[in-house]
C-alpha positions as CSV (number, residue, x, y, z in Angstrom):
1,M,16.3,10.2,12.8
2,E,13.9,7.8,11.1
3,L,10.5,6.1,12.3
4,C,10.1,2.8,10.8
5,I,6.6,1.0,10.7
6,D,6.1,-2.5,9.4
7,F,2.6,-3.6,9.3
8,G,3.0,-7.2,9.0
9,G,0.7,-10.3,8.6
10,T,0.3,-10.9,12.3
11,G,2.3,-8.2,13.9
12,I,3.3,-4.5,13.6
13,K,6.8,-3.8,14.2
14,I,7.8,-0.2,15.1
15,A,11.5,0.9,15.3
16,V,13.6,4.1,15.7
17,A,16.6,4.4,13.5
18,A,19.7,6.5,12.9
19,D,22.7,6.2,11.0
20,D,22.1,2.4,10.0
21,R,21.3,1.5,13.5
22,I,18.2,0.6,15.2
23,L,18.0,2.2,18.5
24,S,14.5,0.9,19.9
25,S,11.7,-1.2,18.8
26,A,8.6,-2.6,19.6
27,R,5.8,-5.0,18.3
28,L,2.2,-5.0,18.6
29,D,-0.4,-8.0,17.6
30,A,-2.1,-7.0,14.3
31,R,-5.9,-6.8,13.9
32,R,-5.4,-6.2,10.1
33,D,-8.2,-3.3,10.2
34,A,-8.1,0.4,10.6
35,G,-7.3,0.4,14.1
36,D,-3.8,-0.8,13.5
37,L,-3.0,2.8,12.4
38,D,-4.2,4.1,15.9
39,A,-2.2,1.3,17.8
40,A,0.8,1.8,15.5
41,A,0.6,5.6,16.2
42,A,0.4,5.5,19.9
43,S,3.3,3.0,19.9
44,A,5.5,5.2,17.8
45,R,4.9,8.2,19.9
46,A,6.2,6.1,23.0
47,L,9.4,5.2,21.3
48,L,10.0,8.7,20.1
49,A,9.1,10.3,23.5
50,E,11.8,7.4,25.0
51,A,14.2,8.9,22.0
52,G,13.4,12.5,23.0
53,D,13.2,13.6,19.3
54,A,11.1,14.0,16.5
55,P,11.4,12.0,13.3
56,D,13.0,13.4,10.2
57,A,11.1,10.9,8.1
58,V,8.8,7.8,8.3
59,G,9.2,4.6,6.4
60,I,6.0,2.5,6.2
61,A,5.9,-1.0,4.9
62,V,2.7,-2.9,3.8
63,P,2.7,-6.7,2.8
64,G,1.1,-5.7,-0.6
65,V,1.6,-4.0,-3.8
66,V,2.5,-0.3,-3.5
67,D,1.9,2.3,-6.3
68,P,5.3,3.9,-7.1
69,D,3.7,7.2,-7.7
70,S,1.2,7.7,-5.1
71,G,2.5,5.5,-2.4
72,R,-0.7,4.1,-2.0
73,M,-1.4,0.2,-1.4
74,L,-3.2,-1.3,-4.1
75,H,-3.5,-4.7,-3.2
76,A,-2.4,-7.1,-0.3
77,N,-4.0,-10.5,-0.9
78,A,-6.6,-10.4,1.6
79,K,-4.4,-8.7,4.1
80,Y,-5.0,-5.1,5.5
81,D,-8.0,-4.5,3.1
82,A,-8.8,-1.6,5.1
83,F,-5.5,0.2,4.0
84,R,-6.3,-0.2,0.1
85,D,-6.1,3.1,-1.4
86,L,-5.3,4.5,2.0
87,D,-3.0,7.9,1.8
88,L,-0.4,6.6,4.2
89,R,1.8,9.6,3.7
90,A,-0.8,12.0,4.6
91,W,-1.6,9.9,7.7
92,S,2.2,10.3,8.8
93,A,2.1,14.0,8.1
94,A,-0.7,14.5,10.3
95,E,0.6,12.0,13.3
96,F,4.3,12.9,13.1
97,G,4.8,15.9,11.2
98,A,7.0,14.3,9.0
99,P,7.2,13.1,5.3
100,A,7.0,9.3,4.7
101,V,8.0,6.9,2.1
102,V,5.6,3.6,1.6
103,E,7.1,0.5,0.4
104,N,6.4,-3.4,0.0
105,D,7.8,-5.1,3.2
106,A,9.8,-7.5,0.9
107,R,11.4,-5.0,-1.2
108,A,12.3,-2.8,1.8
109,A,13.7,-6.0,3.7
110,L,16.0,-6.7,0.6
111,V,17.0,-3.0,0.8
112,G,18.0,-3.1,4.4
113,E,19.9,-6.2,3.9
114,T,21.9,-5.3,0.8
115,T,22.7,-1.7,2.2
116,S,23.6,-2.5,6.0
117,G,22.5,-6.1,6.6
118,V,24.0,-9.4,5.8
119,A,24.3,-8.8,2.1
120,A,25.6,-5.6,2.1
121,G,27.4,-4.4,-0.9
122,E,25.8,-6.9,-3.2
123,R,24.1,-5.5,-6.3
124,D,22.3,-8.6,-7.6
125,A,20.0,-10.3,-5.0
126,V,16.7,-11.7,-4.3
127,L,14.8,-12.2,-0.9
128,V,12.5,-14.4,-0.1
129,T,10.6,-13.7,3.4
130,L,8.7,-16.4,5.0
131,G,5.6,-15.7,7.3
132,T,1.9,-15.1,7.1
133,G,2.7,-15.2,3.2
134,I,5.7,-15.7,1.2
135,G,7.1,-12.1,0.2
136,T,9.7,-11.9,-2.5
137,A,11.9,-9.0,-3.7
138,A,14.7,-8.5,-6.5
139,Q,17.6,-6.3,-7.1
140,I,19.3,-6.3,-10.4
141,A,22.6,-4.2,-10.8
142,G,22.0,-2.3,-7.5
143,V,18.1,-1.3,-8.5
144,P,15.3,-2.8,-6.6
145,L,12.7,-3.9,-9.3
146,R,9.4,-2.1,-9.0
147,G,8.0,-2.1,-12.4
148,R,5.3,0.1,-14.1
149,R,2.7,-0.3,-11.2
150,G,5.0,-1.9,-8.1
151,H,4.6,-5.4,-9.0
152,A,7.9,-6.7,-10.2
153,G,9.8,-8.9,-8.1
154,I,7.2,-9.2,-5.3
155,L,4.8,-11.9,-6.5
156,G,7.2,-14.7,-6.5
157,G,5.2,-16.4,-3.8
158,H,2.5,-16.3,-6.2
159,V,3.9,-18.6,-9.0
160,T,2.1,-22.0,-9.2
161,I,3.8,-24.7,-7.5
162,D,1.1,-27.5,-7.6
163,R,-1.5,-27.0,-10.4
164,N,-3.8,-29.3,-8.6
165,G,-3.2,-27.3,-5.4
166,P,-5.7,-24.8,-3.6
167,V,-7.0,-21.6,-5.0
168,C,-5.3,-18.6,-3.4
169,P,-6.9,-15.5,-2.5
170,C,-4.9,-13.8,-5.1
171,G,-6.9,-15.8,-7.7
172,N,-3.9,-18.1,-8.9
173,V,-4.0,-22.0,-8.1
174,G,-1.5,-23.8,-6.3
175,C,0.8,-20.8,-5.2
176,G,3.6,-21.1,-2.7
177,E,1.8,-18.9,-0.4
178,A,-1.3,-21.0,-0.5
179,L,0.7,-24.1,0.0
180,A,3.3,-23.1,2.6
181,S,2.9,-20.1,4.7
182,S,1.5,-19.6,8.4
183,A,-1.7,-18.7,7.0
184,S,-2.1,-21.8,5.0
185,L,-0.9,-23.7,7.9
186,A,-3.5,-22.4,10.1
187,Q,-6.0,-24.0,7.7
188,Q,-4.6,-27.7,7.7
189,S,-6.3,-29.7,10.4
190,L,-3.9,-32.5,10.0
191,T,-2.9,-32.5,13.7
192,G,-6.1,-30.9,15.3
193,A,-3.9,-28.1,16.9
194,A,-2.9,-24.7,15.6
195,L,0.8,-24.8,14.7
196,T,3.1,-22.0,13.9
197,L,5.9,-22.2,11.4
198,R,8.3,-22.2,14.2
199,D,6.5,-25.3,15.6
200,L,7.7,-27.1,12.5
201,F,11.3,-26.6,13.4
202,A,11.3,-27.1,17.0
203,D,11.3,-30.7,16.8
204,D,10.3,-33.7,14.5
205,A,6.7,-34.0,15.4
206,H,5.5,-32.3,12.5
207,A,8.3,-33.4,10.0
208,G,6.0,-34.3,7.1
209,I,4.6,-30.9,6.9
210,R,7.9,-29.4,7.4
211,D,9.5,-31.1,4.5
212,A,6.4,-30.3,2.3
213,F,7.0,-26.7,3.2
214,L,10.8,-26.9,2.6
215,H,9.9,-28.2,-1.0
216,V,7.6,-25.3,-1.7
217,W,10.2,-22.9,-0.5
218,G,12.8,-24.5,-2.3
219,A,11.0,-24.5,-5.3
220,T,10.1,-20.6,-4.8
221,A,13.8,-19.7,-4.5
222,V,14.7,-21.8,-7.8
223,T,12.2,-19.9,-9.8
224,L,13.5,-16.4,-8.3
225,I,17.2,-17.7,-9.2
226,H,16.0,-18.7,-12.7
227,M,14.3,-15.1,-13.3
228,Y,16.9,-12.9,-11.7
229,D,20.2,-14.5,-11.7
230,P,21.1,-13.1,-8.3
231,A,24.6,-13.6,-6.4
232,V,22.9,-14.0,-3.1
233,V,19.6,-15.1,-1.8
234,V,18.4,-13.6,1.5
235,L,16.1,-15.3,3.5
236,S,14.0,-13.5,6.1
237,G,10.9,-13.8,8.1
238,G,10.7,-14.9,11.9
239,V,11.2,-18.4,11.1
240,L,14.6,-17.8,9.9
241,R,15.4,-17.7,13.7
242,A,15.7,-21.7,13.2
243,G,18.8,-20.6,10.8
244,D,20.4,-23.5,9.0
245,A,17.5,-25.9,9.9
246,V,16.1,-23.7,7.0
247,R,18.5,-22.4,5.1
248,A,20.5,-25.6,4.5
249,P,17.8,-27.8,2.9
250,L,16.8,-24.8,0.6
251,E,20.2,-24.1,-0.5
252,S,20.4,-27.9,-1.3
253,Y,17.3,-27.9,-3.0
254,A,18.1,-25.1,-5.1
255,R,21.7,-26.5,-6.3
256,A,19.9,-29.8,-7.1
257,H,17.3,-28.0,-9.4
258,L,18.9,-25.2,-11.1
259,W,19.4,-24.7,-14.9
260,P,22.9,-26.4,-15.4
261,S,24.8,-23.2,-16.4
262,V,23.4,-21.1,-13.6
263,T,26.0,-20.1,-11.1
264,A,24.2,-21.0,-7.6
265,P,24.1,-18.0,-5.4
266,R,24.8,-17.9,-1.8
267,F,22.0,-18.4,1.0
268,L,22.1,-15.7,3.7
269,V,20.2,-15.5,6.8
270,P,20.1,-12.1,8.7
271,P,21.1,-12.2,12.2
272,E,17.9,-10.4,13.2
273,P,15.4,-11.3,10.4
274,E,12.5,-9.7,12.0
275,L,14.3,-6.2,11.7
276,S,15.0,-6.7,7.8
277,V,12.1,-4.4,7.0
278,A,13.1,-1.8,9.4
279,R,16.4,-1.4,8.3
280,G,15.3,-1.0,4.7
281,L,12.6,1.7,5.7
282,S,15.5,3.6,7.6
283,V,17.4,3.8,4.1
284,L,14.5,4.2,2.0
285,A,13.1,7.2,4.2
286,R,16.4,8.8,4.5
287,T,16.9,8.4,0.7
288,A,13.8,10.1,-0.1
289,L,14.1,13.0,2.3
290,S,17.6,13.9,0.7
291,R,16.1,14.3,-3.0
292,P,14.7,17.5,-4.0
293,Q,11.0,18.1,-3.4
294,E,10.1,18.1,-7.0
295,D,11.6,14.7,-7.5
296,Q,9.4,13.0,-4.9
């Protein structure tokens, strides 16, 4: 059995999984500080008590760059700064008595969807997760890209879309994340009311903002397709509960803007996009547990 903890931008999702199935889950509001660790541990212990068992391994996801060797979060673009360089593996061992694997949340989501999810069996895939930021991940020939220090594939939301756009906390200018995320939406005062991404797709009251966001997301998808030549693009994040209202215009935008010889990939939406990360963490934790100790 695997315990999966997803430290998201606005919420912490905790799940207990076994045999590629999510057995139970819970969600907490995130404060994005060190207190989230205590809250997550308490909620996780409650789920484990209901399951009546201890975890064999723990999977932990963070919305930032994870060093492949140490498992520590290096940077998360002003999210969870209290976690930087924190040894989450040691925290897991102390709290749950189980070994842990730590992974970027978008990369974990892609692993989940290409193993037991909507893109199961696909070897060449990219993922775009839409939420507090824009998370991305890529897989080529069945191997998730990580790179020398864990940055490969996950910074697709930090490609310049508008060179006259706002400065992003990452240091770049006009990033997709700075233009079209729930964090950027909260900073817009066009309506005088706080909006969520889901509000944009509830009706046509904010059609202008919605269309601008779809344009940015479409441009982000085109960049990923040009870079990685995938067979599928997985779209995840809570806003994908809107389904085809998000998927269809993004797929249309991509088909209209791709390099002529590129074969357009299929765009897929998981039936439970909010659990993509947990499914991937379950796979990663189980895989890490099966490796010889000296290989970890």
